[in-house]
C-alpha positions in Angstrom: -0.2 0.2 0.3 1.5 3.3 -0.9 2.2 6.4 1.4 -0.5 8.3 -0.5 -3.4 6.0 0.3 -2.6 5.5 3.6 -3.1 9.0 4.8 -5.9 9.4 2.7 -7.6 6.8 4.7 -6.7 8.0 8.0 -7.3 11.5 6.9 -11.2 10.7 6.0 -11.7 8.8 9.1 -10.2 11.5 11.3 -12.2 14.2 9.5 -15.6 12.3 9.7 -15.3 12.6 13.7 -14.4 16.1 13.3 -12.1 16.0 16.7 -9.4 18.2 16.8 -7.5 15.5 19.2 -8.2 12.9 16.5 -6.8 15.4 13.9 -4.0 15.8 15.9 -3.2 12.5 16.1 -3.5 11.9 12.6 -1.0 14.6 11.7 1.6 12.9 14.2 0.8 9.5 13.2 1.0 10.4 9.3 4.6 11.9 9.9 5.8 8.7 11.7 5.2 6.8 8.9 6.4 9.0 6.6 9.6 9.3 8.7 9.9 5.4 9.2 9.4 4.8 5.2 12.0 7.4 4.0 14.7 5.6 6.8 14.2 2.4 5.7 14.6 3.9 2.0 17.7 5.7 2.9 19.1 2.2 4.6 18.6 0.4 1.5 20.5 3.0 -0.4 23.5 2.6 1.9 23.5 -1.0 1.9 23.5 -0.9 -2.0 26.5 1.6 -2.3 28.4 -0.2 0.3 28.8 -3.3 -1.1 32.1 -2.9 -1.9 35.7 -4.7 -0.4 38.8 -2.5 0.7 42.1 -4.6 1.1 45.5 -3.5 1.4 48.2 -5.4 -0.2 52.1 -5.2 -0.3 55.2 -6.2 -2.2 58.7 -6.7 -1.0 62.6 -7.1 -2.8 65.6 -7.1 -1.6 68.4 -4.3 -3.1 72.2 -3.8 -3.1 73.0 -0.3 -2.6 74.6 0.8 -5.2 76.0 4.4 -4.2 78.1 5.4 -0.9 78.5 8.4 0.6 81.7 8.5 2.9 82.2 11.6 5.6 85.2 11.5 7.5 87.2 14.2 9.1 90.5 15.0 10.7 91.6 17.0 13.7 94.3 18.7 15.7 94.7 20.7 18.8 96.1 24.0 19.0 97.0 26.6 21.6 95.5 30.2 21.2 99.3 31.4 20.9 100.2 28.5 18.7 97.4 29.0 16.1 99.3 29.3 13.0 101.7 26.6 13.7 98.3 24.3 14.2 97.0 25.7 10.7 100.3 24.4 9.1 99.9 20.9 10.5 96.2 20.5 9.3 97.5 21.5 5.9 99.9 18.9 6.2 97.1 16.4 7.6 95.3 17.3 4.4 97.9 16.7 2.0 98.2 12.9 3.6 94.7 12.6 3.5 94.4 13.0 -0.3 97.3 10.7 -1.0 95.4 8.0 1.1 92.4 8.7 -1.4 94.2 9.1 -4.7 96.3 5.2 -3.7 93.0 3.7 -3.5 92.0 4.7 -7.1 90.3 8.2 -6.5 90.9 11.5 -7.6 91.4 14.9 -5.3 88.5 16.1 -7.5 86.2 13.4 -6.2 86.6 14.7 -2.6 84.5 17.7 -1.1 86.8 19.4 1.5 85.5 21.7 4.5 87.3 24.7 5.6 89.0 24.1 8.9 86.4 24.6 11.6 87.9 26.2 15.1 85.9 25.3 18.3 87.2 26.5 21.7 87.8 23.7 24.3 86.4 24.5 27.4 88.0 22.9 30.8 86.1 24.0 33.8 89.3 22.9 36.1 91.8 24.8 34.4 92.1 28.1 36.0 94.9 29.9 34.3 96.9 29.5 30.9 96.0 30.2 27.0 93.1 29.1 25.5 93.1 25.7 23.3 91.1 25.1 20.4 90.1 22.0 18.4 90.7 22.4 14.6 88.3 20.3 12.5 88.0 19.5 8.9 85.5 17.3 7.1 86.0 15.5 4.0 82.9 13.6 1.7 83.3 11.1 -0.7 80.5 9.8 -2.9 81.2 6.9 -5.1 79.4 3.8 -7.0 82.3 1.4 -5.7 80.4 0.4 -2.3 82.7 -2.4 -1.6 85.8 -0.4 -2.2 85.1 2.3 0.1 83.3 0.6 2.8 87.0 -1.4 3.2 88.9 2.0 3.0 87.1 3.0 5.6 88.0 0.3 7.6 91.5 0.4 7.1 92.6 3.9 7.7 95.8 3.1 9.4 98.1 4.1 7.1 97.1 7.8 7.8 97.1 7.1 11.6 100.8 5.8 10.7 101.3 9.4 9.6 100.3 11.1 12.6 97.2 11.9 11.4 94.0 12.1 13.6 91.3 10.6 11.3 87.9 9.1 12.2 85.0 8.1 10.1 81.8 10.0 11.1 79.5 8.0 9.0 78.8 5.9 5.7 75.3 6.2 4.0 74.1 3.7 1.7 71.8 4.5 -1.1 69.7 3.1 -3.9 69.5 5.0 -7.0 66.9 3.1 -8.9 64.2 3.5 -6.1 62.1 5.6 -8.2 61.5 2.9 -11.1 61.5 0.1 -8.5 58.9 2.0 -6.7 56.5 2.0 -10.0 56.8 -2.1 -10.6 56.3 -3.1 -6.6 53.2 -1.1 -6.6 51.7 -3.0 -9.7 53.0 -6.3 -7.7 51.2 -4.7 -4.6 47.9 -4.3 -6.4 47.8 -7.8 -7.5 48.6 -8.7 -3.6 45.7 -6.9 -3.0 43.7 -8.1 -5.5 44.3 -11.8 -4.3 43.6 -11.0 -0.9 40.0 -9.6 -1.7 39.6 -12.9 -4.0 40.0 -15.0 -0.8 37.9 -12.7 1.6 35.3 -12.7 -0.8 35.3 -16.3 -1.3 34.5 -16.8 2.4 31.7 -14.7 2.6 30.1 -16.4 -0.5 30.8 -13.8 -3.1 33.2 -12.8 -6.0 35.4 -10.3 -6.5 34.1 -7.5 -9.4 36.1 -4.6 -10.8 38.5 -2.3 -9.2 36.9 1.0 -8.1 39.9 2.8 -6.5 43.4 2.2 -5.6 46.3 4.4 -3.7 49.8 3.6 -2.8 51.2 4.1 0.2 54.9 5.4 1.6 58.1 3.6 0.1 60.1 1.6 3.4 63.6 0.9 2.6 64.8 -1.2 5.4 67.7 -3.2 6.7 66.9 -7.1 5.8 64.3 -8.7 7.6 63.2 -5.4 9.8 59.9 -4.9 10.6 60.4 -1.3 11.5 58.0 0.4 9.3 56.9 4.1 9.6 53.5 5.8 8.6 55.6 8.6 6.5 57.8 6.0 5.3 61.6 4.9 6.2 64.9 5.0 4.6 67.8 3.2 5.7 71.3 4.5 5.1 73.0 2.3 7.3 72.9 -1.2 5.5 74.3 -2.0 2.2 71.9 -4.9 1.8 68.2 -3.5 2.1 64.3 -4.7 1.7 62.5 -2.0 -0.2 58.7 -2.6 0.4 55.7 -0.7 -0.9 51.9 -1.1 -0.1 48.6 -0.5 -2.3 44.9 0.0 -0.9 42.2 -1.0 -3.3 38.6 -1.2 -3.2 36.6 -3.8 -5.4 33.0 -4.4 -6.0 31.5 -7.3 -4.9 29.3 -9.9 -6.3 
């Protein structure tokens, strides 16, 4: 029976009684009937639009870093009244550092050498005497020969033997083909999402339909076998061997 027919019948009945209370009751009752039927229709529409499944898939591959950045430094301590001599020693140290890199197959032009930085050494127990300063110079090398640079960083004894106070600040490893790899991994992640969706749909007695929407997650570059993922992505620079992982969220229709 239609809403219109129900209301007409109620209206005819109430008006025939010519009672204000009855008329008011008719208006309230009619409003409740209309609200209920509209709510039922809306619920039906929501259920119809919600006939979909959203799944997250992932893809991971192991890569080997093909770029290394080695940052090292050497230092000297000099008194305030002998800074000139300290700078001369730093210059001699720099010559030895350059020889070290050249002896291992690199050119001087491969090196990025900072100016000499000078920091005062504070000694709370010192009450007199001249101030002392720490002179420090940084050397940066970028190379695609990851293994060679890694070995060099472990074998700096020749510099130590020449009296150079030389230390490694950091070794950072990168993978240069990450943008291209991300595209291929995204395709694999969508395939994984579809495979998972198929299994979930089967368990519910349905089948997976077409793709409605898809979005990619952040790239995770992690040490091997690590699970230390981050919502904003990760880029591990401390390991030569890495795992690169990409996630993708996909929504499918259900049949």
